[in-house]
ZAMARGU-4260 file (C-alpha; in steps of 0.2 Angstrom, whole numbers, plus 5000, padded with zeros to 4 digits):
<rodrens>
0) 5005/5038/5394 | 5022/5032/5390 | 5035/5038/5378 | 5045/5024/5370 | 5061/5026/5360
5) 5069/5013/5348 | 5085/5007/5355 | 5096/5014/5341 | 5090/5032/5345 | 5104/5041/5335
10) 5100/5031/5319 | 5081/5030/5320 | 5073/5043/5331 | 5054/5043/5335 | 5042/5045/5348
15) 5029/5033/5354 | 5014/5039/5363 | 5000/5027/5368 | 4986/5025/5380 | 4992/5013/5394
20) 4977/5001/5392 | 4979/4997/5374 | 4989/4983/5367 | 5002/4988/5354 | 5016/4983/5342
25) 5032/4990/5339 | 5037/5000/5323 | 5056/4998/5319 | 5064/5008/5305 | 5074/4997/5293
30) 5089/5002/5284 | 5083/5007/5267 | 5098/5000/5258 | 5111/5009/5248 | 5111/5020/5238
35) 5097/5031/5245 | 5088/5041/5249 | 5083/5046/5237 | 5084/5030/5227 | 5073/5023/5213
40) 5055/5020/5220 | 5059/5030/5236 | 5054/5048/5239 | 5056/5058/5254 | 5046/5074/5257
45) 5050/5085/5272 | 5034/5089/5281 | 5031/5107/5287 | 5019/5116/5298 | 5012/5133/5296
50) 5017/5146/5308 | 5000/5144/5317 | 4998/5126/5325 | 4979/5128/5320 | 4983/5127/5301
55) 4987/5108/5301 | 4974/5105/5287 | 4985/5116/5276 | 5001/5108/5279 | 5009/5095/5268
60) 5007/5077/5275 | 5021/5070/5285 | 5021/5053/5275 | 5020/5043/5291 | 5008/5030/5299
65) 5005/5025/5316 | 4999/5008/5321 | 4983/5003/5330 | 4987/5005/5348 | 4997/5021/5348
70) 5002/5036/5338 | 5020/5037/5333 | 5022/5054/5325 | 5036/5064/5317 | 5038/5082/5323
75) 5038/5094/5308 | 5040/5111/5316 | 5043/5125/5303 | 5057/5137/5304 | 5045/5151/5306
80) 5037/5144/5322 | 5039/5155/5337 | 5055/5150/5347 | 5050/5142/5363 | 5064/5148/5374
85) 5063/5167/5374 | 5044/5168/5375 | 5038/5153/5385 | 5027/5159/5399 | 5029/5153/5417
90) 5016/5145/5428 | 5022/5144/5446 | 5014/5132/5458 | 5002/5139/5471 | 5011/5148/5485
95) 5028/5149/5476 | 5036/5163/5468 | 5051/5163/5457 | 5061/5177/5448 | 5060/5170/5430
100) 5073/5181/5424 | 5085/5175/5437 | 5080/5157/5434 | 5084/5158/5416 | 5101/5164/5419
105) 5115/5151/5415 | 5124/5155/5431 | 5109/5154/5442 | 5105/5136/5448 | 5087/5131/5448
110) 5078/5132/5464 | 5064/5120/5470 | 5051/5133/5467 | 5057/5135/5449 | 5042/5138/5437
115) 5037/5123/5425 | 5043/5110/5437 | 5026/5105/5442 | 5008/5110/5439 | 4995/5109/5453
120) 4980/5119/5457 | 4969/5129/5445 | 4984/5139/5438 | 4988/5127/5424 | 4993/5131/5406
125) 4980/5134/5393 | 4980/5123/5377 | 4988/5137/5367 | 5002/5138/5380 | 5005/5119/5378
130) 5005/5120/5360 | 5018/5134/5360 | 5029/5124/5372 | 5031/5111/5359 | 5035/5122/5344
135) 5053/5125/5343 | 5063/5125/5326 | 5068/5108/5320 | 5085/5102/5322 | 5089/5117/5334
140) 5103/5115/5347 | 5098/5114/5365 | 5096/5130/5374 | 5112/5137/5381 | 5105/5138/5398
145) 5098/5120/5399 | 5111/5114/5411 | 5107/5128/5423 | 5089/5122/5423 | 5093/5105/5431
150) 5095/5105/5450 | 5113/5106/5454 | 5112/5096/5471 | 5105/5079/5467 | 5096/5070/5481
155) 5101/5051/5481 | 5088/5038/5486 | 5090/5025/5500 | 5102/5015/5489 | 5113/5029/5485
160) 5107/5032/5468 | 5100/5048/5461 | 5085/5045/5449 | 5076/5062/5447 | 5057/5062/5443
165) 5055/5068/5425 | 5043/5081/5431 | 5057/5090/5440 | 5065/5094/5423 | 5059/5111/5416
170) 5047/5112/5402 | 5061/5119/5390 | 5071/5103/5392 | 5056/5091/5391 | 5049/5100/5375
175) 5067/5099/5367 | 5068/5080/5371 | 5050/5078/5364 | 5054/5087/5348 | 5071/5078/5345
180) 5062/5061/5347 | 5052/5065/5332 | 5064/5074/5320 | 5072/5060/5310 | 5056/5051/5305
185) 5050/5066/5296 | 5063/5062/5282 | 5061/5043/5280 | 5044/5038/5288 | 5039/5024/5277
190) 5055/5014/5279 | 5047/5009/5295 | 5040/4991/5296 | 5031/4981/5309 | 5041/4968/5319
195) 5039/4959/5336 | 5057/4957/5337 | 5061/4975/5342 | 5061/4980/5360 | 5060/4998/5363
200) 5067/5007/5378 | 5055/5015/5390 | 5064/5031/5395 | 5051/5038/5407 | 5033/5040/5412
205) 5028/5056/5404 | 5024/5071/5415 | 5008/5079/5416 | 5013/5093/5404 | 5018/5081/5391
210) 5001/5072/5392 | 4992/5088/5390 | 5002/5092/5375 | 5000/5075/5367 | 4982/5074/5370
215) 4979/5092/5363 | 4990/5090/5347 | 4980/5083/5332 | 4996/5081/5323 | 5000/5066/5335
220) 4984/5057/5331 | 4982/5059/5312 | 4992/5044/5306 | 4985/5027/5306 | 4992/5010/5301
225) 4979/4997/5300 | 4977/4979/5296 | 4963/4966/5295 | 4960/4961/5313 | 4949/4948/5323
230) 4936/4958/5332 | 4933/4976/5333 | 4948/4981/5344 | 4957/4991/5330 | 4941/5000/5326
235) 4938/5006/5344 | 4956/5013/5345 | 4954/5021/5328 | 4938/5030/5334 | 4948/5037/5349
240) 4962/5043/5337 | 4948/5051/5326 | 4941/5061/5341 | 4959/5068/5345 | 4962/5074/5327
245) 4948/5087/5329 | 4942/5085/5311 | 4959/5090/5303 | 4961/5075/5292 | 4970/5058/5293
250) 4983/5048/5284 | 4979/5030/5283 | 4991/5015/5278 | 4980/4999/5276 | 4989/4983/5272
255) 4983/4965/5269 | 5000/4958/5265 | 5008/4942/5273 | 5022/4949/5283 | 5014/4943/5298
260) 5009/4926/5292 | 4997/4919/5279 | 4984/4929/5270 | 4968/4930/5281 | 4955/4919/5274
265) 4941/4930/5281 | 4945/4948/5283 | 4938/4957/5297 | 4929/4972/5290 | 4931/4984/5304
270) 4947/4993/5297 | 4940/4995/5280 | 4923/5000/5287 | 4933/5014/5296 | 4942/5020/5281
275) 4926/5020/5270 | 4915/5029/5283 | 4929/5042/5286 | 4934/5044/5267 | 4929/5062/5268
280) 4943/5066/5280 | 4957/5055/5273 | 4971/5065/5266 | 4982/5051/5261 | 4977/5033/5258
285) 4990/5019/5256 | 4983/5002/5251 | 4995/4988/5251 | 4993/4971/5244 | 4974/4973/5243
290) 4963/4958/5239 | 4950/4959/5225 | 4936/4959/5237 | 4943/4974/5247 | 4946/4983/5230
295) 4928/4980/5225 | 4921/4988/5242 | 4932/5003/5239 | 4927/5005/5221 | 4909/5008/5228
300) 4914/5024/5236 | 4902/5037/5229 | 4911/5051/5218 | 4914/5067/5227 | 4916/5059/5244
305) 4935/5059/5245 | 4935/5078/5246 | 4952/5079/5256 | 4962/5066/5247 | 4979/5072/5243
310) 4988/5056/5239 | 4982/5039/5234 | 4994/5023/5233 | 4987/5006/5228 | 4996/4989/5226
315) 4986/4974/5223 | 4988/4956/5229 | 4983/4949/5212 | 4987/4956/5195 | 4971/4952/5186
320) 4960/4966/5194 | 4944/4968/5184 | 4944/4983/5173 | 4927/4990/5179 | 4933/4989/5197
325) 4949/4998/5192 | 4939/5012/5183 | 4927/5014/5198 | 4942/5017/5209 | 4943/5034/5201
330) 4931/5040/5214 | 4945/5040/5227 | 4957/5051/5216 | 4945/5061/5205 | 4945/5076/5217
335) 4953/5094/5215 | 4964/5091/5230 | 4973/5076/5223 | 4992/5079/5221 | 5000/5062/5221
340) 4995/5045/5213 | 5004/5029/5215 | 4995/5016/5204 | 5000/4997/5203 | 4985/4991/5193
345) 4986/4986/5174 | 4972/4997/5169 | 4977/5015/5166 | 4969/5027/5179 | 4956/5038/5171
350) 4949/5055/5176 | 4965/5061/5184 | 4966/5079/5187 | 4983/5080/5178 | 4984/5099/5180
355) 4985/5097/5199 | 4997/5081/5200 | 5014/5084/5208 | 5020/5066/5208 | 5014/5051/5198
360) 5020/5032/5199 | 5013/5019/5187 | 5018/5001/5190 | 5010/4986/5181 | 5002/4999/5170
365) 5014/5000/5156 | 5012/5015/5144 | 5020/5020/5128 | 5031/5034/5124 | 5017/5045/5117
370) 5006/5043/5132 | 5021/5047/5144 | 5024/5063/5134 | 5005/5068/5135 | 5005/5066/5154
375) 5020/5077/5155 | 5013/5090/5144 | 4996/5090/5153 | 5004/5091/5171 | 5012/5108/5173
380) 5014/5105/5192 | 5022/5088/5190 | 5039/5087/5199 | 5041/5068/5199 | 5037/5054/5187
385) 5040/5035/5189 | 5034/5024/5175 | 5036/5008/5165 | 5036/5011/5146 | 5036/5000/5131
390) 5052/4998/5121 | 5051/5010/5106 | 5063/5007/5091 | 5054/5019/5080 | 5065/5032/5071
395) 5051/5045/5071 | 5056/5061/5080 | 5043/5068/5092 | 5039/5086/5096 | 5050/5093/5110
400) 5042/5093/5127 | 5048/5106/5139 | 5044/5105/5158 | 5052/5119/5169 | 5049/5111/5186
405) 5052/5092/5184 | 5064/5087/5197 | 5064/5068/5196 | 5063/5056/5182 | 5062/5037/5184
410) 5061/5026/5168 | 5059/5007/5168 | 5059/4998/5152 | 5067/4984/5142 | 5071/4994/5126
415) 5080/5009/5119 | 5075/5027/5125 | 5082/5037/5111 | 5065/5044/5105 | 5060/5049/5123
420) 5076/5058/5127 | 5077/5067/5110 | 5060/5075/5115 | 5062/5079/5133 | 5069/5096/5140
425) 5069/5096/5159 | 5081/5111/5163 | 5078/5108/5182 | 5080/5090/5183 | 5089/5084/5199
430) 5087/5065/5199 | 5088/5053/5184 | 5086/5034/5186 | 5086/5022/5172 | 5083/5003/5175
435) 5077/4988/5165 | 5060/4981/5169 | 5068/4963/5169 | 5083/4954/5164 | 5085/4958/5145
440) 5087/4942/5135 | 5102/4941/5124 | 5091/4936/5109 | 5079/4950/5110 | 5079/4962/5095
445) 5082/4976/5107 | 5094/4968/5118 | 5108/4979/5113 | 5097/4995/5113 | 5096/4997/5132
450) 5097/5011/5137 | 5101/5020/5120 | 5104/5015/5103 | 5114/5031/5101 | 5122/5037/5117
455) 5123/5055/5110 | 5104/5057/5114 | 5109/5055/5132 | 5123/5068/5130 | 5111/5081/5122
460) 5098/5078/5135 | 5110/5081/5150 | 5117/5096/5140 | 5100/5104/5141 | 5100/5104/5160
465) 5102/5121/5169 | 5101/5117/5188 | 5113/5102/5187 | 5110/5084/5191 | 5112/5078/5209
470) 5108/5059/5208 | 5111/5047/5193 | 5107/5029/5193 | 5109/5017/5178 | 5106/4998/5180
475) 5113/4988/5165 | 5123/5000/5155 | 5122/4989/5139 | 5133/4990/5124 | 5131/5009/5122
480) 5134/5015/5140 | 5152/5010/5142 | 5167/5017/5151 | 5170/5031/5138 | 5152/5036/5140
485) 5153/5037/5159 | 5169/5047/5157 | 5161/5059/5145 | 5146/5063/5156 | 5155/5065/5173
490) 5166/5078/5164 | 5150/5088/5159 | 5147/5104/5169 | 5129/5099/5171 | 5135/5085/5182
495) 5146/5095/5193 | 5133/5096/5207 | 5131/5076/5207 | 5130/5069/5224 | 5126/5051/5220
500) 5133/5040/5205 | 5127/5022/5204 | 5131/5012/5188 | 5127/4994/5188 | 5134/4983/5174
505) 5144/4996/5165 | 5147/4990/5147 | 5164/4981/5147 | 5168/4986/5165 | 5177/5000/5173
510) 5196/5002/5172 | 5209/5013/5180 | 5203/5028/5170 | 5187/5031/5180 | 5196/5032/5196
515) 5211/5042/5189 | 5198/5054/5183 | 5190/5055/5201 | 5207/5057/5209 | 5212/5075/5215
520) 5229/5080/5210 | 5237/5093/5222 | 5243/5108/5212 | 5234/5103/5196 | 5225/5116/5186
525) 5212/5103/5180 | 5195/5106/5186 | 5189/5094/5200 | 5178/5080/5193 | 5162/5078/5203
530) 5168/5089/5218 | 5151/5086/5228 | 5150/5067/5226 | 5145/5059/5242 | 5140/5041/5236
535) 5148/5031/5222 | 5143/5013/5217 | 5152/5004/5202 | 5152/4986/5197 | 5165/4976/5187
540) 5180/4986/5192 | 5195/4979/5184 | 5208/4990/5192 | 5226/4988/5197 | 5230/4989/5215
545) 5233/5006/5222 | 5222/5016/5209 | 5206/5016/5220 | 5217/5019/5236 | 5224/5035/5228
550) 5207/5041/5223 | 5200/5039/5241 | 5215/5046/5249 | 5215/5062/5238 | 5197/5065/5242
555) 5199/5062/5260 | 5214/5073/5261 | 5204/5087/5252 | 5189/5085/5264 | 5178/5080/5250
560) 5160/5074/5255 | 5162/5056/5248 | 5158/5045/5262 | 5149/5030/5255 | 5157/5018/5242
565) 5151/5002/5235 | 5163/4994/5222 | 5162/4977/5214 | 5175/4967/5205 | 5171/4953/5192
570) 5168/4936/5199 | 5183/4925/5198 | 5195/4940/5198 | 5210/4935/5208 | 5220/4951/5208
575) 5228/4957/5224 | 5222/4973/5231 | 5232/4975/5246 | 5234/4994/5245 | 5216/4997/5241
580) 5209/4986/5255 | 5221/4994/5268 | 5215/5011/5263 | 5197/5005/5264 | 5200/4998/5281
585) 5208/5015/5287 | 5193/5025/5280 | 5180/5013/5288 | 5188/5017/5305 | 5185/5035/5301
590) 5167/5032/5299 | 5166/5029/5280 | 5154/5016/5274 | 5163/5005/5261 | 5158/4989/5252
595) 5170/4979/5242 | 5165/4962/5235 | 5163/4952/5219 | 5148/4956/5207 | 5134/4944/5205
600) 5137/4943/5187 | 5151/4942/5174
</rodrens>
């Protein structure tokens, strides 16, 4: 077995575990772009494990996939897991004896007979001991005594170089490295993509202990990323993975897209066969760019077979999916265990257990305002909704819809949203994203209505928040959302917790007033505007030189968390911004991420 790390360890993280005899590809984590995460269309959910490693089937999915030849898995250890270092048992090799209390002392150098260094003979750790060795709290610091665990007198080789075998390191240090390799991918697992251009770094051949741990942990083998293949190689590897999951469920990502070339003319059925035969063990199923023939096969799954299904995500290669096929796919999500549905088929999904749904995404399936409100009213557990809705210029008021746990609302449309925002009451909303479905034509009857005919409806909606908004994105502010509207909402107490503000195409642009409002004035009694802001993006900034600089310097001096900035000026703007650019360069050297360029439109 080999553990492989991406070259950019600090940025990516990840552990690669594979059998030596299998061919493999490399998964590289891409930069998801900015702003994010979270950003529209993206959602990250931290995976957790129960206190007992045996309770994998009860834990939330880690939203990750592993490709055919190897398992690349995040490490989600719960904060309640037993800490490794105070309780780990020792297994000295035969004929050796070590005082484990002295060996764990920081001031005591490790001896050659220190426990954990090597396992031989019959006195080897049990599977439960090996599980416990890996479970340390996530993001915990290295043990304070770890340096004392490394031999203090290195033995150079014949060339004068010292390269200690990995099995000379103690289990605490090895387990810490193992765990840290898997931390970051838990947060953003599906930003990974397949590429032959990434060359990972082989750090070491894994010691016997790591092999025991990896082979005995179902968590490392539950995530599959599959594609149509030639022959049955993928299917054989998948069966090996299945054996190691020990029946605790699998998470499957299956794609038929063209990122590796042309669409396959004759799709090898082995991957789809594997999915259908094991549909009763699938907890999450992501189907990407699926062909009509594959959808037809999946629609024939008998109702009641997908008993473990917690999340279903479907995008199709062709937009004209037959209605009867789309309706038959309900057998994949019509189960009491379903929690998340991402549906990119024009036909509305039927027979959804709305009372159990936590997250719903509807793409290509445009709904009207009344349907959206019925979904919200029927889903008491709903926390995230991402939908395309039809424009509605009706003056009819709807009955208010209250939802106490909704956290994220993403609306995509081409018309005014006044009626919807008059009715919605989401006191605990944290993320609000509004974006047009396409470029709004100037001659459309509602071209000046996006996003609101009356901006007061947005003010009242935000005024009903109690927990405070943390992320706000608006694409194409239109005529109603101008600089005055932006100044009004950022002064609202409900937006004080805001961490990300992204406004594209602000009506009539942004002047000095926005940046003066965000500037911290020393000794002023005025309340700080957006004190928790971390990311700011604005287009069409028509400012005088020095205004942006003063805002940035004041926030840097006050140690505010703002560290990411994306500002655009109108195309053709020839104003000189020497002071602003100089401050941006200074902050870039301090680690800020700053973009300053012309906008792509007038």
